[in-house]
Legacy VTK file of the C-alpha trace (Angstrom):
# vtk DataFile Version 3.0
C-alpha trace
ASCII
DATASET POLYDATA
POINTS 111 float
-4.335 20.799 25.858
-4.952 17.366 24.322
-3.048 18.320 21.161
-0.144 19.445 23.328
-0.114 16.043 25.063
-0.086 14.251 21.728
2.784 16.385 20.432
4.673 15.825 23.667
4.240 12.075 23.273
5.830 12.132 19.836
8.736 14.256 21.013
9.412 12.288 24.215
12.919 10.943 24.638
14.091 9.118 27.724
17.239 10.076 29.622
19.257 7.422 27.820
18.558 9.070 24.459
16.360 6.195 23.280
12.890 6.973 22.035
10.129 5.744 24.297
7.596 3.299 22.787
4.797 5.885 22.714
4.064 5.776 18.990
2.526 2.256 19.089
0.343 3.234 22.041
-0.728 6.401 20.237
-1.620 4.406 17.124
-3.657 1.980 19.242
-5.526 4.938 20.726
-6.087 6.396 17.237
-7.472 3.044 16.030
-9.943 3.172 18.908
-11.068 6.634 17.844
-11.430 5.379 14.268
-13.498 2.410 15.520
-15.776 4.851 17.362
-16.209 6.759 14.086
-17.044 3.486 12.287
-19.514 2.676 15.067
-21.346 5.929 14.382
-21.355 5.261 10.617
-22.654 1.718 11.025
-25.427 2.917 13.354
-26.438 5.504 10.747
-26.430 2.770 8.105
-28.633 0.596 10.330
-31.047 3.469 10.877
-31.299 3.938 7.115
-31.502 0.261 6.040
-32.841 -1.558 9.154
-30.526 -4.509 8.413
-30.084 -6.446 11.679
-26.589 -7.594 10.738
-25.430 -3.981 10.992
-26.256 -4.087 14.700
-23.688 -6.885 15.124
-21.143 -4.835 13.194
-21.938 -1.761 15.289
-21.517 -3.713 18.511
-18.178 -5.075 17.289
-16.918 -1.588 16.404
-18.097 -0.288 19.763
-16.295 -3.042 21.656
-13.171 -2.508 19.576
-13.225 1.199 20.384
-13.635 0.365 24.088
-10.840 -2.209 23.895
-8.440 0.187 22.179
-9.168 3.377 24.101
-9.437 2.190 27.724
-5.881 0.799 28.090
-4.419 3.907 26.443
-6.075 6.425 28.724
-2.843 6.514 30.717
-1.356 8.527 27.852
-3.665 11.391 28.770
-4.318 10.559 32.436
-0.945 9.402 33.814
-2.291 8.849 37.349
-4.868 6.331 36.156
-4.242 2.803 37.455
-5.901 -0.007 35.521
-6.297 -3.212 37.461
-5.614 -6.708 36.161
-9.344 -7.453 36.073
-9.734 -4.729 33.439
-6.922 -6.365 31.441
-8.741 -9.706 31.582
-12.009 -8.127 30.454
-10.219 -6.407 27.567
-8.703 -9.728 26.480
-12.110 -11.409 26.451
-13.548 -8.625 24.295
-11.278 -9.753 21.445
-13.150 -13.047 21.241
-16.504 -11.297 21.497
-15.563 -8.889 18.688
-14.641 -11.771 16.386
-17.884 -13.543 17.264
-19.935 -10.460 16.452
-18.249 -10.032 13.075
-18.841 -13.733 12.383
-22.542 -13.359 13.235
-22.789 -10.308 10.991
-21.348 -12.305 8.106
-23.434 -15.465 8.476
-26.756 -13.875 9.494
-29.278 -14.298 6.735
-31.469 -11.425 5.675
-35.206 -11.841 5.789
-36.726 -11.125 2.419
LINES 1 112
111 0 1 2 3 4 5 6 7 8 9 10 11 12 13 14 15 16 17 18 19 20 21 22 23 24 25 26 27 28 29 30 31 32 33 34 35 36 37 38 39 40 41 42 43 44 45 46 47 48 49 50 51 52 53 54 55 56 57 58 59 60 61 62 63 64 65 66 67 68 69 70 71 72 73 74 75 76 77 78 79 80 81 82 83 84 85 86 87 88 89 90 91 92 93 94 95 96 97 98 99 100 101 102 103 104 105 106 107 108 109 110
């Protein structure tokens, strides 16, 4: 069913014959899925190495996945109505993600 929705999105054409801007939204959703995959990989790397900086990276990937997937849920759930407060929260997560990556870069390892 989900594959059918994705294929339908790529083949959608409005009544005027102009393609609808669904491809960018689909790519945003796909980047969220990829971020979730990177979250899982970074958590596995943390479990193996116990480097605290990987927790910051994992949190950043998790927030990025949340930020990319939540606004695009309307592609699969058309009746979903996201409020403006959700939009504000998603905007703030961009700053938090950058801060987490910064902390991961500057955090010193204990020897």
